[in-house]
C-alpha positions in Angstrom: 123.2 89.1 126.5 125.9 87.7 124.2 127.8 84.8 125.8 131.6 84.9 125.2 132.7 81.3 125.8 136.4 82.2 125.6 136.4 84.9 128.2 138.8 84.2 131.1 136.9 85.3 134.3 140.2 85.9 136.1 140.4 89.1 134.1 137.3 90.3 136.0 138.8 90.0 139.5 141.8 91.2 141.3 145.0 89.0 141.2 144.6 85.7 143.1 140.8 86.5 143.8 138.2 83.8 143.2 136.0 84.3 140.1 133.3 82.2 141.7 132.9 84.8 144.5 134.1 88.0 143.0 133.5 88.1 139.2 130.4 90.2 138.4 130.5 89.0 134.8 130.5 85.3 135.8 127.5 85.9 138.0 125.7 87.7 135.1 126.5 84.8 132.8 125.0 82.3 135.3 121.9 84.4 135.6 121.5 84.6 131.9 122.2 81.0 131.1 120.1 79.3 133.9 117.1 81.6 134.0 115.0 79.4 131.7 112.2 76.9 131.6 112.5 73.8 133.7 111.6 70.2 132.8 109.2 70.2 135.7 107.4 73.2 134.4 107.7 76.8 135.3 110.7 79.1 134.8 113.8 79.2 137.0 114.1 83.0 137.2 117.2 83.9 139.1 117.8 87.2 140.9 121.1 88.7 141.7 119.8 91.6 143.9 118.9 89.8 147.1 121.4 90.9 149.8 124.0 88.3 150.8 122.9 85.9 148.1 124.9 85.1 144.9 121.8 84.1 143.0 118.3 83.5 144.3 115.0 82.0 143.2 111.7 82.2 144.9 108.4 81.0 143.4 105.7 78.3 143.8 108.5 75.9 142.9 110.3 76.7 146.1 113.1 79.0 147.4 116.7 78.4 146.3 120.0 80.1 147.1 122.7 79.2 144.7 126.5 79.8 144.2 129.0 79.3 141.5 131.5 76.5 141.5 134.4 75.7 139.1 134.1 72.3 137.5 137.5 72.4 135.7 140.0 71.2 138.3 143.8 71.2 137.8 144.7 69.9 141.4 147.2 72.7 141.8 145.8 73.2 145.4 146.2 69.5 146.2 149.9 69.8 147.0 150.2 66.9 149.4 148.8 64.4 146.9 149.8 66.0 143.6 153.0 68.0 144.1 155.1 65.3 142.3 153.0 65.7 139.2 152.1 69.4 139.3 155.9 70.3 139.7 156.4 68.7 136.3 154.0 71.2 134.6 155.8 74.5 133.7 154.1 77.8 134.3 153.4 78.4 130.7 151.6 75.1 130.3 149.6 75.6 133.5 148.5 79.0 132.3 147.3 77.7 129.0 145.2 75.1 131.0 143.8 77.7 133.4 142.9 80.0 130.5 140.4 77.4 129.3 139.3 76.1 132.7 138.3 79.6 133.8 135.9 80.2 130.8 132.2 79.8 131.3 132.2 76.2 130.2 134.1 75.4 133.4 131.5 76.7 135.9 128.2 75.6 137.3 125.7 76.7 140.1 124.8 74.5 143.0 122.5 75.2 146.0 124.5 77.0 148.5 122.3 76.9 151.7 123.6 74.6 154.4 121.3 71.6 155.2 120.8 70.2 158.7 120.8 66.5 159.1 120.3 64.8 162.5 120.7 68.2 164.1 124.0 69.0 162.4 124.7 71.3 159.5 126.3 69.4 156.6 128.6 70.7 153.8 126.9 72.0 150.7 127.5 70.1 147.4 130.3 72.5 146.5 132.0 71.7 149.8 131.2 68.0 150.0 132.5 67.1 146.6 135.8 68.9 147.4 136.4 67.2 150.7 135.0 63.8 149.9 138.0 61.4 149.4 136.1 59.4 146.8 135.5 62.5 144.6 138.4 64.9 145.3 136.5 67.7 143.5 136.4 65.8 140.1 133.3 66.8 138.2 133.0 63.6 136.2 132.7 61.7 139.5 130.3 64.3 140.9 128.0 63.9 137.8 128.2 60.0 138.3 127.0 60.6 141.9 124.1 62.7 140.6 123.3 60.1 138.0 123.1 57.4 140.7 121.1 59.7 142.9 118.3 60.0 140.3 118.3 56.2 140.2 118.3 55.8 144.0 121.7 54.1 143.9 124.0 54.7 146.9 127.0 56.8 146.1 129.7 58.8 148.0 127.5 62.0 147.9 124.2 60.3 148.7 123.7 62.1 152.0 124.7 65.5 150.6 122.4 65.2 147.5 119.5 63.9 149.6 119.6 67.2 151.5 118.8 69.1 148.2 116.0 66.9 147.1 113.7 69.9 146.2 116.4 71.3 143.9 116.9 68.0 142.0 113.2 67.5 141.7 113.1 70.6 139.4 114.8 68.6 136.7 112.6 65.5 137.0 115.4 63.1 135.8 119.1 62.8 135.3 118.5 63.6 131.6 116.6 66.6 132.6 119.4 67.8 134.8 122.1 67.2 132.2 120.1 68.9 129.4 119.3 71.9 131.6 122.9 72.6 132.6 124.4 71.6 129.2 126.4 68.5 130.3 125.6 66.4 127.2 129.3 66.2 126.3 130.0 64.3 129.5 127.4 61.6 129.0 126.6 58.9 126.3 123.7 59.3 123.9 121.1 57.7 126.1 122.3 59.4 129.4 123.1 56.1 131.1 126.9 56.4 131.3 129.4 59.2 132.2 132.4 59.8 129.9 135.0 59.8 132.7 138.1 61.9 132.5 140.1 58.8 133.6 139.1 55.1 133.5 136.6 54.3 136.2 135.9 50.7 137.5 132.6 51.5 139.1 134.0 51.2 142.7 134.8 54.8 143.6 138.4 54.1 144.8 139.8 56.4 147.5 141.8 59.4 146.4 141.1 59.1 142.6 143.9 61.4 141.5 146.0 61.0 138.4 148.8 58.6 139.4 151.6 60.0 137.1 152.2 62.6 134.5 150.8 60.5 131.8 147.5 60.0 133.6 147.4 63.7 134.5 147.8 64.7 130.8 144.9 62.4 129.8 142.8 63.9 132.7 143.5 67.4 131.7 143.0 66.8 127.9 139.5 65.2 128.6 138.6 68.0 131.1 139.6 70.7 128.7 137.7 69.2 125.8 134.5 69.0 128.0 134.9 72.6 129.1 135.4 73.8 125.5 132.5 71.7 124.1 130.2 72.9 126.9 131.1 76.5 126.2 130.2 76.0 122.6 126.8 74.8 123.6 126.3 77.8 125.8 127.2 80.2 123.0 124.7 78.6 120.7 
């Protein structure tokens, strides 16, 4: 399959529908890209034919249900916190941003099965990173949590990531995870630091939204550059 890293997956769904759930082309791209050999050995063959599953893997490596998640976030839906900034972005500018955010470089798959901890079902990675007030759906901060997880360092998503230990074991290390999912453009050359979309002081402050239009423009520029660079890697 030829990967078109400029294709806007909103074109593949009805108006206002969610490409993560409804785009058949996006699902086929995920299946093509991530059905490959793992750092831990074996191949991560993905199926899109199991009823009620977006993508599914079952082998001696384990059984995994996976779903798509957008990692390019504009904060348009965070109206309470961001309306004073989003209202300064005209429709033409926002459309130009979304046209890139909604290409394949702006999507990832995460385990989608709910995990029970202390007798209670917890949010999936997709849900937890969106609701966590220290992450607010930012993928750069999510990747920092995953980096710390592999180093056994406490982070805002520790409980959630611990629930998917078998999944993260497939990649053996943070470097293995990054290289598998083509996140190299968001880390430094030795995989020890994240290239954050906004300055990060290592403390995970609450509600890490851009504070003004200047910060928002920096955040968006860095986010778009990452999405485009990752898309180029996928095409290659």
